[in-house]
N, C-alpha and C positions, 0 to 999 in steps of 0.2 A: 473471364467468369470467376476464376478463383479469387481474384482480388475483390470482386463484388460480394462473394460469399463471406470473405473475411471482414469486410466493411459491415455487412448485415449482422454478423456475429458480434462485432464491436458495439453495435447499437442495442443488443439485448440487455445488458446490465443497466445502462441508463434507463431503458424502458421499464425494467423491474423497479428501479428506484422511484420513478414517477408513479408507478402503480402502488408501491408501498407507502410512500410519503405524500402522495398527492401533488397538486400543482402549487408547490411552495418553493421557497429558495433553497431548501436543503438538497433536493435532487440536483438542482442546477450547480450547486457548489461541489457536489460529489461527482458530477459528470466527467470532468477532466481525468480523474483517476480511473473512473469506470471505463473510459474510452481507451486507455492504455493497458488495462489489466490483462487482456488476452495476449497482446503482442509481448508484454513484458514476461508473462508466464512462459510463453513458447520460446522466446529468445533465451531466457535464463536456463531453461531445461535443455535446449539444444546446444547452446554455445557458452553457457555460463557467463552471460553478459546482460546487464541492464542498461540499454543505451541512453546516453544523455539526451539524444535527439527526441526521445519520448518523455523522459522525466522532466527536463527543464521547461518545456512548453506547458506541461501539466501543472508545475509549480506556478508559473506565471499566471496562467488562466485562473487557477484556484485562488491565488492571492488577489488578483484583480476583482474577481467575483465577490470574494469576502470583503474587500475594501469598499466596493460599491454598495453592498448591503449594509455595511457598517455606517457608511455615509448617509444612505437613504434613511436608515432607522436611528440616526444620531447616536449610535452605540459602537464606540471603538472597541468595546469588549468583544464584539462579534468578530473583529479582526485580530485583536491582541491575543486572546486566550487560545484560539487554534494555532496561531503562529508560535506561541510559547510552547505549546505541545509539540509542534513540529521541531523546534529547536531542542527540546528535551529528548525527543526520540533520536534526533541526529546525533546528539552528544552521547547518548547511550550506545548507539550504533558504532560511533567512532571509538569509544572506550572498548567496546567488545572487539572491534577490529584490531586494536592495538594489543589487547590481552591475548587474543588468539593468533597473533602474528600472521595476519593475512588469511585466516580462515573465513573471515567476513570481509567482503570487498567493498570498494568505494561505491559501487552501484547500490549495494544493499544499504549503506549508510544514507545515501541520497533518497532511496525509496522509503526508508524508515521516517525520514523528515516529512516527506509528502504524506505518508500514511498518518503521521502524528498530527499534521494540520487537519486532516479529515476526521480523525477520531476525536480531536479537540472540540468538535461541534457537539459531541455527545457527552455522557457522564463519565466519571471516573471508572464506573463499573464496566463500561464498554472498553476502556483502555486496558483494564486488567484482564477482561475476557479475551481481548484480541491478543495480548501478550501471552496468556496461558495457551491459547489455541496454537499460536505460532511456535511456542516452545515444545509443547507436547507433540504436535504433528511432525516437527522437524526431528526431534529426538527419536520418536518411534520410527520414522522413516530411515534415518541414518543407522539406527541399531539394526533394523531389518536388513538393510543393504550390507552392513558389516557381517552379520551372522550368515547371510547367504553368499558371502564373499564376492559380491558385485562391486564393492568399493573397498579401499584400504583406508587406514588412518591418514594417509597422505593425499587421498583423492580430493579433488575440488567438488564441493557440494553446492548446488543452486539453492540459496535461501530465499530468493525472491518469491517463488511460489508459496512458500510457507508464510511469508509476511503478508502476501495478498490474501491467502486463505483465511488467516486469523482476522485480518481487517474486515473482509466482507462478511464472514460468519458472524462476527461481532455486530456489525451494522445491520445486517439483514435479519438475524435471528433475534437479537436483543434490542434492535432499534425500535 
């Protein structure tokens, strides 16, 4: 029963996408990320891990769907632009991980790439809003936890939920 409830919860975000954007290719492209959002959020908060077994299939399905739409509409820009955004986000995440010396993990870097692909379907304003929401929400949360002494400067922080929050807020509010 518990697994059925979790599966139903995982269908809520894709349903919201179809309600917001209609029966178009956009919700279909966003669905792989939508389906893994809840498990990623939960896993990162509880165990500080963003599992590859969730992220890699979502990458694969997203790129296959993008490639299919690009082929159908004879527009490789539909595939290339989001893919370049994904590469840019991953590169940014990797640079941040190196600069913070492990404060940002490999799962966060991979998630940023997947998020970048999805945000690449929208305008530059969506990307900026997503990054601002990610940054502001994570900074506010970490500062609150530091002030209340629930974490120290050496504590591991789950950034996946903030990445997902910024992404979906940008897509659903400004989409």
